[in-house]
C-alpha positions as CSV (number, residue, x, y, z in Angstrom):
1,M,26.5,60.8,149.1
2,D,24.8,60.7,145.8
3,E,26.1,57.4,144.3
4,L,23.6,55.2,142.5
5,F,23.2,51.6,143.3
6,E,20.6,48.9,142.7
7,I,18.2,47.3,145.1
8,P,17.3,43.7,144.3
9,V,13.7,42.8,144.9
10,L,11.9,39.5,144.7
11,Y,8.4,40.3,143.4
12,K,5.9,37.8,142.0
13,G,8.6,35.2,141.5
14,Q,10.9,37.5,139.6
15,E,14.1,39.3,140.8
16,L,13.9,42.9,139.8
17,L,16.5,45.6,140.2
18,F,15.6,49.2,141.0
19,P,18.1,52.2,140.9
20,A,18.4,53.9,144.2
21,R,20.5,56.4,146.1
22,L,20.9,57.2,149.8
23,L,19.9,60.7,150.9
24,I,21.2,61.9,154.3
25,V,19.6,65.0,155.8
26,G,20.9,65.8,159.3
27,Y,20.3,62.7,161.4
28,V,17.8,61.1,159.0
29,H,18.4,58.9,156.0
30,K,16.1,58.1,153.2
31,F,16.4,55.8,150.2
32,V,15.3,57.4,146.9
33,V,14.2,54.6,144.6
34,T,13.2,55.0,141.0
35,I,10.2,52.9,139.9
36,D,8.8,53.3,136.4
37,K,10.5,56.8,136.0
38,Q,9.0,57.9,139.3
39,E,10.9,58.6,142.5
40,F,9.8,57.2,145.9
41,F,11.4,58.0,149.3
42,F,11.7,55.0,151.6
43,E,12.1,56.2,155.2
44,Q,11.8,54.6,158.6
45,D,8.5,55.0,160.5
46,D,8.3,55.1,164.3
47,N,8.6,51.3,164.5
48,G,11.8,51.3,162.4
49,K,10.1,49.8,159.4
50,Y,10.5,51.4,156.0
51,R,7.6,53.1,154.3
52,A,7.2,54.5,150.8
53,I,6.4,58.2,150.1
54,A,5.9,59.4,146.6
55,N,8.2,62.3,145.5
56,T,5.8,64.7,143.8
57,T,8.1,67.7,143.9
58,N,9.2,67.7,140.3
59,Q,7.0,65.0,138.8
60,G,3.4,66.2,139.1
61,E,0.8,63.4,139.2
62,V,1.8,60.1,140.8
63,K,1.1,57.0,138.8
64,H,-0.6,54.2,140.7
65,L,1.7,51.4,141.7
66,D,1.0,48.0,143.2
67,T,1.3,48.4,147.0
68,E,2.7,44.9,147.2
69,L,5.7,46.1,145.1
70,L,6.3,49.0,147.4
71,K,6.2,46.6,150.4
72,A,8.6,44.2,148.7
73,I,11.0,47.1,148.1
74,A,10.7,48.2,151.8
75,E,11.4,44.6,152.9
76,S,14.4,44.3,150.6
77,I,15.9,47.5,152.1
78,E,15.3,46.2,155.6
79,S,16.9,42.8,154.8
80,I,19.9,44.5,153.2
81,L,20.4,46.6,156.4
82,E,20.2,43.7,158.8
């Protein structure tokens, strides 16, 4: 499954849309979200909450992003899946 979709995120009073795709590897799924031309993997931790991991495979140095934005995206993913 490599179809693009958008994740709506409420951040600092604005609704933002981020392009994303679902990546399924074996029994594990990850959301690949593009933020400012950079890809981040959102995957579940041991508690079932989503966390962000920067994809540095093809992109070199990771730009600094506001951790609150990454948390807002993770919360949006969790609310969509409820």
